[in-house]
Structure formats: C-alpha cells, structure tokens
N, C-alpha and C positions, 0 to 999 in steps of 0.2 A: 556593557555587561559581558564578560566571558562566562560562556554556558557550563564550562568545563570545571566552574569555581559552584556550581548548585550541589548542595546534596542537604543531606536530612539536619544535617547541622546548622547552615543556612537560618538567618532572622529573618521575617519580613521582611524589612529595610533593603537584604540582600534583594529580593527575587523583582522583577519585573512585574511594571504596575497590570492590571488586567487587560487585554486585547491589546496590547501592542509586542508590535514583533523588534527585537533589537538586532536578530542575526539570520540572515537567508540561511537556506536549506539544513539547517539544525532535523530535521527530523534523521536526516542518515546516520547521526550520531546517537540517534535511537530508537533501536529494533525494538519494534514491541510482536512482531512477528510469532512470539512465543506466547501468544494471549489464546491461540486458537487450541481448536481440538480437532477441527478439519482444515485442511486445505483443497485449492480446487485444484484441479489436472487441466494442462494445457496440452491439446493434442494438434499438434502441425499441422501434420499432413491435411487434417480437415479446414482448416482455418480458412479461410476466405480474403484476410486482411482487412477487411474492411473498418476494425479499430473502435469497433459501437462496444466493445468493452471498456476500452482508459479510458473517456471522459467520466464515466462513473463507478468508477473505481474508487472509495472513497480515501483510504491510502496511497494512494499514487503506485500502487504497486506491477503495475501492466506496465515494463518497458519498453519503448517505441525510440527506434535504430533506422534511419537511410529510410523512413516511411512504414517499415515492417515492426512489428506488432515481437517483440521475446517471453522471455519464461518468466516465471510470475517471480516477483524478491520475494523471497518466502521469509525474510526479514523482518517486515514491513506488512506481508497480506495478514490480515486478522477472520479470516475464510469467513465473510460474513456472505457469499454467496450471490450478490448483485450480477456480478460478470456474468454467470452462472444464467440468468436470466437474461442478459443482455446479448448474447450471445445465439444468433437465428441458424448459427453454423453446427451448431453442438459440436462445438472444436474444444468447451471448456465442458468438464465434468469433475463435482462435486458429489459423494456418496452424503445420501439423504436431502440433495437440491434438486429438486427437478428444475 
C-alpha cells in the first residue's frame, strides 16, 4: 500500500487491515507534534547521557546519535512528560510537570 494515497476520500477497501504494518518508517511522514500545548526543554549542560529518557518516550521523539541524545524532535513530541520523570539529572524541564 502506498501511504501517500491515503486520504479522507479513501474507501475502507483501500486501507490496511488493523494491526498490520505495510511500510517501515512511516511515522516520519506524519508529524503529530502540533497536538501538544506544552513542550519539554532539553538542558544539555545538565544531561549525563544516561539515555534513560529515550526508551520511555512513546513517540520516539528523543534522537540518539553516536551514543549521545540530541534535542527533541518537536514534530513528533506530544508533550506527555514521561521523559521528565525518567530524567534523574533534571536535564529535562516542562512547565507544569515535576
């Protein structure tokens, strides 16, 4: 299935069956970060690079390159705040989340 052909006008016959993945890496094509009203802030100077925030992010919005985490992918971060609770170093701040 070509995911670029999915739209509001597609019939049910054109959609994939539930729980089946037909193409890899498709979340990059669908930015969902605009859903949030709050965004986490990464304070790189306080980060110990333990990477404990990475596996808890339900949206894979914390990139890692060369075993170091980068700033948030705000195109996909929904501001849930789970990373704030996972960060023992206090390197992630979000207004309203402690």
